[in-house]
C-alpha positions, 0 to 999 in steps of 0.5 A, spaced: 482 575 612 475 572 612 469 575 616 470 571 622 478 573 623 476 580 622 471 579 628 476 576 632 481 581 631 476 587 633 474 584 639 481 582 641 483 590 640 477 592 644 479 587 650 486 589 649 484 597 650 483 595 657 489 597 662 491 590 663 499 588 663 498 582 659 495 582 652 490 577 649 493 574 643 487 569 641 480 568 643 482 561 646 486 565 651 479 567 654 477 560 655 479 560 662 474 566 664 480 570 668 481 575 663 473 576 662 472 577 670 478 582 670 474 586 665 468 585 668 471 588 675 474 593 671 466 595 669 463 595 675 468 593 681 462 594 686 458 588 683 463 583 680 466 582 687 470 576 690 474 571 686 472 566 681 470 559 683 477 556 681 483 560 681 489 561 675 492 554 678 486 550 677 484 551 670 487 546 667 481 541 667 475 543 663 470 542 668 473 547 672 474 552 666 466 550 665 465 552 673 468 559 672 464 560 665 458 559 668 459 563 674 461 569 669 455 568 665 450 568 671 453 574 674 453 578 667 446 576 665 444 578 672 448 585 671 445 586 665 438 585 667 438 588 674 443 594 673 443 596 666 436 595 666 436 592 659 432 586 656 436 579 656 439 578 649 440 571 646 445 568 651 450 562 650 447 556 653 451 552 659 452 547 654 456 552 649 460 554 656 462 547 656 464 547 649 468 553 650 471 549 656 473 543 652 477 548 647 475 544 641 479 546 635 475 542 630 469 545 627 462 542 629 456 545 626 451 545 633 445 548 632 443 552 638 436 551 641 431 556 641 434 560 635 429 562 630 433 566 625 438 560 623 444 563 627 449 558 629 456 557 631 462 553 628 467 552 634 468 554 641 471 561 638 464 563 636 461 561 643 467 565 646 466 571 641 458 571 643 460 571 651 465 577 649 459 581 646 455 580 652 461 583 656 461 589 650 453 590 652 454 590 659 460 595 658 456 600 654 450 600 659 454 600 665 455 607 670 462 607 666 459 607 659 461 614 658 469 612 659 468 606 654 465 610 649 470 615 649 475 610 648 472 607 642 474 612 637 482 611 639 481 604 636 482 602 628 476 604 623 474 596 622 474 595 629 469 601 630 465 598 625 465 591 627 463 593 634 458 598 632 455 592 628 455 587 634 452 592 638 446 594 633 446 586 632 445 585 639 440 591 640 436 588 634 436 581 637 434 584 644 428 588 641 426 582 637 426 578 643 422 583 647 417 584 641 416 576 641 414 576 648 408 582 647 401 579 645 398 580 639 393 585 641 396 590 646 392 595 650 394 602 650 393 602 657 397 596 659 402 597 664 409 595 662 412 589 665 416 589 671 424 591 670 426 586 674 424 578 675 425 574 680 431 569 680 427 563 682 422 565 677 428 565 671 430 559 674 424 555 674 423 557 667 430 555 665 428 548 668 422 548 665 425 549 658 431 544 659 426 539 662 422 540 655 428 539 651 430 533 655 423 530 654 424 532 646 431 529 645 429 523 649 423 522 645 427 523 638 433 519 641 428 513 642 425 514 635 432 514 632 434 508 636 428 504 633 430 506 626 437 504 627 434 497 630 430 497 624 435 498 619 440 493 622 435 488 622 434 490 614 441 490 613 442 483 616 436 481 612 439 484 606 446 481 607 443 474 608 439 475 601 446 477 598 449 471 601 444 467 598 445 470 591 452 470 592 452 462 593 447 462 587 452 466 583 457 461 585 453 455 583 451 458 576 458 459 575 460 452 577 455 450 572 457 454 567 464 451 567 461 445 567 457 446 561 463 449 558 467 443 559 462 439 557 462 443 550 469 442 549 468 435 550 462 433 547 462 438 541 458 444 540 452 444 544 446 449 544 448 456 547 442 459 546 439 457 552 445 457 556 446 465 554 439 466 556 440 463 562 446 467 563 443 473 561 437 472 567 443 471 572 446 477 570 440 481 570 439 478 577 446 479 579 445 487 577 438 487 581 442 484 587 448 489 586 443 495 585 439 492 592 446 492 595 448 499 593 442 501 595 443 498 602 450 501 602 447 508 601 442 506 606 447 504 611 451 510 610 445 514 611 444 510 618 451 511 619 450 519 618 444 518 622 447 514 628 453 520 628 447 525 629 444 521 634 451 521 637 451 528 637 444 528 640 446 523 645 452 528 647 447 534 647 442 530 651 448 528 656 449 535 657 442 537 658 442 531 663 448 534 666 445 541 666 438 537 669 442 534 674 446 541 676 439 544 676 436 538 681 442 539 685 441 547 685 434 545 686 435 541 692 440 546 695 434 551 694 429 546 697 434 545 703 435 552 704 428 554 704 426 548 708 432 551 713 429 558 713 422 555 714 425 551 720 428 557 722 422 561 722 418 556 725 423 556 731 423 563 731 416 563 731 416 558 737 421 562 741 417 568 740 411 563 742 415 561 748 417 568 750 410 570 750 408 564 755 414 566 759 412 573 759 405 570 761 408 566 766 412 571 769 406 576 770 402 570 773 408 568 778 408 576 780 401 575 781 402 569 785 407 572 789 403 579 790 397 574 792 402 570 797 405 577 800 397 579 800 395 573 804 401 574 809 399 581 810 392 578 811 394 573 815 398 578 820 392 582 820 387 576 821 392 575 827 392 582 829 384 582 829 383 576 833 388 579 838 383 585 838 377 581 838 379 578 844 381 585 847 374 587 845 371 581 848 374 583 855 373 590 854 365 589 852 363 588 859 366 594 861 363 598 855 356 594 857 357 597 864 358 604 862 352 604 857 348 602 863 351 607 867 350 612 862 343 610 862 342 611 869 345 617 868 341 620 863 335 618 868 338 622 873 339 628 869 332 627 866 330 627 874 334 633 875 332 637 869 324 636 871 327 638 878 330 644 875 324 645 870 319 645 877 324 650 880 324 655 874 316 655 874 316 656 881 321 662 880 317 664 874 310 664 879 314 667 884 316 673 879 309 674 877 307 675 884 313 679 885 310 683 879 303 684 882 306 686 889 310 691 886 304 694 882 300 694 888 306 698 892 307 702 886 299 704 886 299 705 894 305 709 893 302 713 888 296 714 892 300 716 898 304 721 894 297 724 891 295 724 899 290 718 898 291 712 901 289 705 897 283 701 900 285 696 905 280 691 906 273 691 903 270 696 908 270 702 903 274 707 899 279 712 901 274 717 903 271 713 908 278 711 911 280 718 911 273 720 915 275 715 920 278 718 926 284 712 926 286 715 919 293 716 921 294 710 925 292 706 918 297 710 914 302 708 919 300 701 919 300 701 911 307 704 910 310 700 916 307 693 912 309 696 906 316 697 908 317 690 912 314 687 906 319 690 901 325 689 906 323 681 906 322 681 899 328 684 897 332 680 902 328 673 899 330 676 892 337 677 894 338 670 897 335 667 891 339 671 887 345 668 890 343 661 891 342 662 883 348 665 882 352 659 886 348 654 882 350 657 875 357 658 877 357 651 879 353 649 873 358 653 869 364 650 872 361 643 871 359 644 864 366 647 862 370 641 865 365 636 862 367 640 855 374 639 856 373 632 858 368 629 853 371 631 846 377 627 848 374 621 851 369 622 845 374 622 840 378 616 844 371 612 844 370 614 837 376 611 834 376 605 839 369 604 837 370 605 829 375 600 829 371 595 833 365 596 829 366 591 823 368 585 829 362 587 834 356 586 829 354 580 832 355 583 839 351 589 837 346 585 834 345 581 841 346 588 845 341 591 840 336 586 842 337 586 850 336 594 850 331 598 846 335 604 847 341 606 843 346 601 841 351 600 847 358 603 847 356 607 841 359 614 840 353 617 837 349 615 844 354 618 848 355 625 844 347 625 844 347 624 851 352 629 852 349 634 847 342 634 851 345 635 858 349 641 855 343 643 852 339 643 858 345 646 862 346 652 857 338 653 857 338 653 864 344 658 864 340 662 859 334 662 864 337 663 870 341 669 866 334 672 864 332 671 871 338 674 874 336 680 869 329 681 871 331 680 879 336 686 878 331 690 875 326 689 880 331 690 885 332 697 882 324 698 882 325 696 889 330 701 891 326 706 887 320 705 891 324 705 897 326 712 896 319 714 894 317 711 901 322 714 905 320 721 902 313 719 903 314 718 911 318 724 911 313 728 908 307 725 913 306 729 919 306 725 926 301 729 931 303 726 937 308 721 941 303 717 943 300 715 936 307 714 934 309 709 939 302 706 938 304 705 931 311 703 932 308 698 937 304 695 931 309 695 927 313 691 931 307 686 932 307 686 924 314 685 924 314 679 928 308 676 925 312 677 918 318 673 921 314 668 923 310 667 916 317 668 913 320 662 917 314 658 915 314 659 908 322 657 908 320 651 912 315 649 907 320 651 901 325 647 904 321 641 904 318 642 897 325 642 895 327 636 899 322 632 896 325 633 888 332 631 890 335 624 888 338 620 893 346 619 893 348 613 889 355 611 893 359 615 898 366 612 896 370 616 891 368 614 883 374 610 880 371 610 873 370 616 868 363 615 867 362 615 875 366 621 875 362 625 870 355 622 874 358 625 880 360 631 877 353 632 874 350 630 881 354 635 885 349 641 883 343 637 885 346 636 892 348 643 893 341 645 891 338 640 895 342 643 901 
């Protein structure tokens, strides 16, 4: 048994070690790829999923078997590279797979492109065994490698040896291929190549190699065809020369026969020239035969070259088929890439549209909000217009109220001036009362000490005591002091009562004004604050017409009321102080009256006639004092009447301003009465 048979038997024994019901009898049973796919699914069922492109019932044609083998080879190569992490070994090309699919029994030497060691395969069985070797590489590098390696000792020793030899051969091949890719002067710090290569790059590399082989074979085909054409032309020329020589030989033979017949008839002729001529003809014929043999040899070489050309044409056709398939795959990938680009563009366009839609939604929301705000503004504008109309109707009343407030202010200023004058008069009267009290205190002191104060400008106390009418003068002074003190006390009480009534009235008016003023001021403040934005032109015109504060202004009203309240409070404080002073004076007067009474009791009356004279004198003084008091009261009443303002109207007021003005005028009317 030769080595090839031993290798086939070893691989068949290893394949039959997998748990499948039907055993594989020969390598040709693997040409459809079904059993190889089952082995791959047993190696890694998670990676080799699905079914083959063509099922068991469709593998009668070689093209369908070829599709299955291509699918298996691609999946197996990707598995070795990506999952096993091993360098790609010398894999069978797609042309080899087509040869396996042909299931040819004849042994043809086909040199595999790209092999540097001179490896070759003699039939489709060699390609199938090469594919089985790749399956062996995937098995010993898969996640289940431990189980497969553990099964190998159960095989026969020759099988183990051949499997070990095949594994070492594949490893040496992959190492040599990987070493050939390394540059001649590698650097120690150069990073290792990436373990995974993009499938598209591999596809482009294979496509480039196939295109280069295709161009090389096309050039060789053209050269061979050109050589064939040249050889055919030369063969045709040689055949023509051969035909001419054959004709010449025939003519020479005919001439020889003629000479022979002539010699027979004519006798013995000279044979030497004829022999020489025949010898020359034979030499020519030998040369022509040698030339013909050379031509035949060349023709056989050309036939062999043509056969090789046919083989190259077949390989070229295979490469062309591969190129067509690669073009189809490239077109499919290009279409997929274009489809992906279109989808990306559509996705980007949809995203842009979504962004535009979001912007438009935001703009629509803003427009709706603006529309709602415009509607609200329009409603507020209508309300403001109505309010402006109302304010235009109210404005004349506000101006009238302002005018009335101005008049009230003037009246209050007049009343304030009157109160100030009266207060000054009261102060002067108080000063005079104090002086009178001091004089009376001095007189009382003198009376208690037994001496009378000087009366008139006639002299001192000693001269008066020395006079005969000393007692009469003392009685007159005492009576005058008593009457004056009574009159002063009465006038003070009257004045105090009047001031108390005025204070009470002013307090009541101030309290009522305080109760009404905040509410009215608050209402007016709200009203005027609302109309402040819409009455700027009216205010400016009113400001031009009036030099005083702004008409209808809450600040002016509050300032006026505050001024009135301050004046009332200051007047009330002054009256309170005046009342305290009057009470103090009354207390002093009572004390003085008590002391005068004690002084009168201590004075002795000499006789009844003098007492009667003194009483008569006192009566006269009382009468005169009443007359003086009446004149003084009349004069004071006239002075008070001259400082009182006239009443504006006798009918009851209707507006709030008129009511306040009437309430402020009532204290002045009471005081004037």
